[in-house]
N, C-alpha and C positions, 0 to 999 in steps of 0.2 A: 504494500500500500504506500502511495506517495505521501509526502508531507501535506498536511491539511491544517489550515488556520481555522479553528472552531469559531472564531469571532468575525470572520470575514464573510460578508453576505453579498457584497457588490463587487463586480470586476472594477479594476482601476479606472477605466474610462467612464463607467456609470457613476462611480463615486466622485470623480472630478466634476462631472456634469451636475450632480446633486449639490456639491459644494458651491458651485457658481450660482445655481438657482437659489440656494439658501441665503447667499449674500444678497442677491437681488431682492428676495422676499423680505429680508431684513430691512432693506431700504424702503420698500413699499410700506412696511409696517411701522416705519419711523425710527429705525436704528440709524446711527450716524453713518454717513457714506463710507464705504470700505470696511465697516464692521461686520464680521461674520456672525451668523447666528450660532451660538455655542450652547448645545443642549445641556452641558454641564453647569452653565451659569447663564440661564436665559433671563432676558429682561422681565421684570415682574409684571409689566403691563401685558405681556404676551401669554402669561400663564393661564388666564381665564379661569375656568372651572377647575378646582383641584382634582376632580376625577378625570378630567381630560385636559391636562395642562398644555399640550402642544397642538390642540385641535386646529387652531387657526393656521399655524404654520403647515401642518400636515395637509389641510385642505388646499392651500395655495400650491404646495409642492405637487400634490396629486393632479390638480388641474394642469399644471405645466407639463408634468410627465405624460399625461394623456395626449395633450396637444403635440408634444414632441414625438411620441410613439406613432401617432396617426400621420405625422408629416413624413415618416420614413426617411429622415435625414440622419446623418451620423452625428454623434456617436449613437450606435444602436444600444438601447438600454437593455439591461438584463440582470440576472442574479447569478451568483457563482454556482457551478455544478456541485451537487452533493457528492461526497466521496463514495466510492464503491470498493468492494473487496475486503471489508472489515469483518465479514462473517466468521473468518477463521483466525482473527486476531487474538492473541493472548498476551497478557502482560509479561514483561521480562522478569525472570526470577533471579 
């Protein structure tokens, strides 16, 4: 089985596209120009409902992703392939 990053969900090009979109969304939502949306330290006015703290940002990103997907332009968005071949894996002793 090849190396697999358990925490990697998006291929590099998709991740880079998302980062650009989050920066633009931050500007639309009133963050200072050039400031990235940081999920570890979000602006308190974006938190909204404590049960759905990032709903506004998610909705903006989802709309942009749908438009980009339907446009069929690069980068083509996707998720990482899940690993295969771990059925016979056993821990080293």
